[in-house]
ChimeraX commands (.cxc) that place a marker at each C-alpha (Angstrom):
marker #1 position 103.95,84.05,95.31 radius 0.5
marker #1 position 104.84,85.65,91.95 radius 0.5
marker #1 position 103.46,82.52,90.31 radius 0.5
marker #1 position 100.02,83.23,91.84 radius 0.5
marker #1 position 97.67,84.87,89.39 radius 0.5
marker #1 position 94.67,87.10,89.91 radius 0.5
marker #1 position 91.34,85.85,88.64 radius 0.5
marker #1 position 90.92,88.79,86.26 radius 0.5
marker #1 position 92.98,88.38,83.12 radius 0.5
marker #1 position 95.77,86.21,84.54 radius 0.5
marker #1 position 98.06,89.13,85.37 radius 0.5
marker #1 position 100.87,88.35,87.82 radius 0.5
marker #1 position 100.11,89.46,91.34 radius 0.5
marker #1 position 102.02,92.38,92.84 radius 0.5
marker #1 position 104.73,91.30,95.26 radius 0.5
marker #1 position 104.97,93.65,98.22 radius 0.5
marker #1 position 107.98,94.43,100.38 radius 0.5
marker #1 position 106.83,94.57,103.99 radius 0.5
marker #1 position 108.59,95.68,107.16 radius 0.5
marker #1 position 107.21,93.64,110.04 radius 0.5
marker #1 position 107.69,94.23,113.77 radius 0.5
marker #1 position 107.21,91.21,116.00 radius 0.5
marker #1 position 104.70,92.02,118.77 radius 0.5
marker #1 position 106.36,89.43,121.02 radius 0.5
marker #1 position 110.05,90.44,121.00 radius 0.5
marker #1 position 110.10,93.69,118.99 radius 0.5
marker #1 position 112.39,92.33,116.24 radius 0.5
marker #1 position 112.01,94.26,112.96 radius 0.5
marker #1 position 112.58,92.43,109.68 radius 0.5
marker #1 position 111.53,92.58,106.04 radius 0.5
marker #1 position 109.57,90.03,104.04 radius 0.5
marker #1 position 108.19,89.81,100.51 radius 0.5
marker #1 position 104.78,88.33,99.74 radius 0.5
marker #1 position 101.92,88.52,97.30 radius 0.5
marker #1 position 99.42,91.32,97.82 radius 0.5
marker #1 position 96.50,88.90,98.28 radius 0.5
marker #1 position 98.38,87.05,101.05 radius 0.5
marker #1 position 99.03,90.35,102.84 radius 0.5
marker #1 position 95.36,91.35,102.49 radius 0.5
marker #1 position 94.23,87.98,103.91 radius 0.5
marker #1 position 96.33,88.58,107.03 radius 0.5
marker #1 position 98.55,85.52,106.64 radius 0.5
marker #1 position 100.58,84.72,109.74 radius 0.5
marker #1 position 104.36,84.92,109.54 radius 0.5
marker #1 position 106.97,83.68,111.99 radius 0.5
marker #1 position 109.57,85.91,113.61 radius 0.5
marker #1 position 113.08,84.65,112.75 radius 0.5
marker #1 position 114.32,85.73,116.18 radius 0.5
marker #1 position 111.78,84.31,118.66 radius 0.5
marker #1 position 109.78,81.88,116.40 radius 0.5
marker #1 position 106.40,83.31,117.44 radius 0.5
marker #1 position 103.73,83.78,114.76 radius 0.5
marker #1 position 101.67,86.89,114.13 radius 0.5
marker #1 position 99.47,88.46,111.45 radius 0.5
marker #1 position 101.57,90.30,108.88 radius 0.5
marker #1 position 98.80,92.79,108.09 radius 0.5
marker #1 position 98.38,93.73,111.77 radius 0.5
marker #1 position 102.08,94.20,112.52 radius 0.5
marker #1 position 103.58,95.07,109.15 radius 0.5
marker #1 position 103.77,98.06,106.88 radius 0.5
marker #1 position 104.15,98.06,103.11 radius 0.5
marker #1 position 107.44,99.73,102.19 radius 0.5
marker #1 position 107.41,99.09,98.45 radius 0.5
marker #1 position 106.81,96.70,95.62 radius 0.5
marker #1 position 109.24,94.16,94.18 radius 0.5
marker #1 position 110.16,95.13,90.64 radius 0.5
marker link #1:1,2 radius 0.2
marker link #1:2,3 radius 0.2
marker link #1:3,4 radius 0.2
marker link #1:4,5 radius 0.2
marker link #1:5,6 radius 0.2
marker link #1:6,7 radius 0.2
marker link #1:7,8 radius 0.2
marker link #1:8,9 radius 0.2
marker link #1:9,10 radius 0.2
marker link #1:10,11 radius 0.2
marker link #1:11,12 radius 0.2
marker link #1:12,13 radius 0.2
marker link #1:13,14 radius 0.2
marker link #1:14,15 radius 0.2
marker link #1:15,16 radius 0.2
marker link #1:16,17 radius 0.2
marker link #1:17,18 radius 0.2
marker link #1:18,19 radius 0.2
marker link #1:19,20 radius 0.2
marker link #1:20,21 radius 0.2
marker link #1:21,22 radius 0.2
marker link #1:22,23 radius 0.2
marker link #1:23,24 radius 0.2
marker link #1:24,25 radius 0.2
marker link #1:25,26 radius 0.2
marker link #1:26,27 radius 0.2
marker link #1:27,28 radius 0.2
marker link #1:28,29 radius 0.2
marker link #1:29,30 radius 0.2
marker link #1:30,31 radius 0.2
marker link #1:31,32 radius 0.2
marker link #1:32,33 radius 0.2
marker link #1:33,34 radius 0.2
marker link #1:34,35 radius 0.2
marker link #1:35,36 radius 0.2
marker link #1:36,37 radius 0.2
marker link #1:37,38 radius 0.2
marker link #1:38,39 radius 0.2
marker link #1:39,40 radius 0.2
marker link #1:40,41 radius 0.2
marker link #1:41,42 radius 0.2
marker link #1:42,43 radius 0.2
marker link #1:43,44 radius 0.2
marker link #1:44,45 radius 0.2
marker link #1:45,46 radius 0.2
marker link #1:46,47 radius 0.2
marker link #1:47,48 radius 0.2
marker link #1:48,49 radius 0.2
marker link #1:49,50 radius 0.2
marker link #1:50,51 radius 0.2
marker link #1:51,52 radius 0.2
marker link #1:52,53 radius 0.2
marker link #1:53,54 radius 0.2
marker link #1:54,55 radius 0.2
marker link #1:55,56 radius 0.2
marker link #1:56,57 radius 0.2
marker link #1:57,58 radius 0.2
marker link #1:58,59 radius 0.2
marker link #1:59,60 radius 0.2
marker link #1:60,61 radius 0.2
marker link #1:61,62 radius 0.2
marker link #1:62,63 radius 0.2
marker link #1:63,64 radius 0.2
marker link #1:64,65 radius 0.2
marker link #1:65,66 radius 0.2
view
């Protein structure tokens, strides 16, 4: 995640704080991931019901890790 680098200039990638809501059980939780992973629509797993879903479809960016 933070060790991933963009192709332009080798700058560290932004790490986003995301609030996700599971479409299966409605559980709301927060995750941190690289901006490129969020933009690719990586699937994450709900810690409550263990179902997977696309973070970009069911998450909202609430900030950036400093």
